[in-house]
C-alpha positions as CSV (number, residue, x, y, z in Angstrom):
1,M,-3.7,-72.3,129.8
2,K,-5.0,-70.6,132.6
3,L,-5.7,-72.7,135.9
4,H,-9.3,-72.1,137.6
5,T,-9.2,-72.7,141.4
6,P,-12.0,-73.9,143.3
7,K,-11.8,-70.4,145.2
8,E,-12.7,-68.6,141.9
9,M,-15.3,-70.9,141.3
10,A,-17.0,-70.2,145.1
11,E,-16.5,-66.3,144.2
12,K,-18.4,-66.4,141.1
13,G,-20.8,-69.4,141.7
14,G,-21.8,-69.0,145.6
15,S,-19.8,-72.0,146.6
16,K,-17.2,-74.5,145.0
17,Y,-19.8,-77.0,144.2
18,Q,-22.3,-74.5,142.8
19,G,-19.7,-72.9,140.6
20,C,-18.5,-76.0,139.0
21,V,-22.1,-77.3,138.2
22,I,-22.9,-74.1,136.7
23,A,-19.7,-74.1,134.3
24,A,-20.6,-78.0,133.6
25,K,-24.1,-77.1,132.5
26,Y,-22.9,-74.4,130.3
27,A,-20.1,-76.6,128.7
28,R,-23.1,-79.4,128.1
29,K,-25.1,-76.5,126.4
30,L,-22.3,-75.6,124.3
31,H,-21.6,-79.1,123.4
32,N,-25.2,-79.4,122.3
33,Q,-25.2,-76.3,120.4
34,Y,-22.1,-76.9,118.4
35,R,-22.8,-80.8,117.8
36,D,-24.4,-80.6,114.5
37,S,-22.8,-77.4,113.3
38,T,-19.7,-76.9,111.5
39,Q,-18.6,-74.1,113.7
40,F,-16.3,-74.8,116.4
41,L,-14.8,-73.0,119.4
42,D,-10.9,-72.2,119.7
43,K,-11.2,-73.8,123.0
44,K,-12.6,-77.0,124.6
45,F,-16.1,-76.4,125.9
46,T,-15.2,-76.8,129.8
47,T,-12.4,-74.3,129.4
48,E,-14.7,-71.8,127.6
49,S,-17.3,-72.3,130.3
50,L,-14.8,-72.0,133.2
51,D,-13.1,-68.9,131.5
52,K,-16.6,-67.3,131.4
53,L,-17.6,-68.3,134.9
54,S,-14.3,-66.7,136.3
55,E,-14.4,-63.4,134.4
56,G,-18.1,-62.9,135.3
57,N,-19.3,-63.2,131.8
58,L,-21.7,-66.1,132.5
59,N,-25.3,-65.1,133.3
60,Y,-26.9,-67.8,135.3
61,E,-30.1,-68.1,137.6
62,I,-30.4,-70.7,140.5
63,V,-33.8,-72.3,140.7
64,D,-35.1,-74.0,143.6
65,R,-36.4,-77.6,142.4
66,R,-37.2,-79.4,145.6
67,M,-40.6,-81.2,145.5
68,S,-43.2,-79.7,147.1
69,K,-45.1,-81.0,150.2
70,K,-47.8,-82.8,147.9
71,K,-47.4,-86.5,147.5
72,A,-45.7,-87.3,144.2
73,K,-48.0,-89.3,141.8
74,S,-46.5,-92.8,141.0
75,I,-46.6,-94.1,137.5
76,F,-46.9,-97.8,139.2
77,P,-50.3,-99.0,140.2
78,D,-50.9,-99.3,143.7
79,K,-51.2,-103.1,144.7
80,A,-54.2,-103.8,146.6
């Protein structure tokens, strides 16, 4: 089993944290994809996603999801 260092995650994912988040989200996607299927991977989903990220075979896009300057709508009515 190959050990994946935080340095590898930082090189491929921008930072250690971001690399781990990318790998975790891809592992979740694999898990959901193969949940109801009879097909299985040879490795665990987390190992597969870390391998793909460290090899550079994982395509991803980072999207800024910050809230805009607009005030968020509340689902609760204002108390007057």
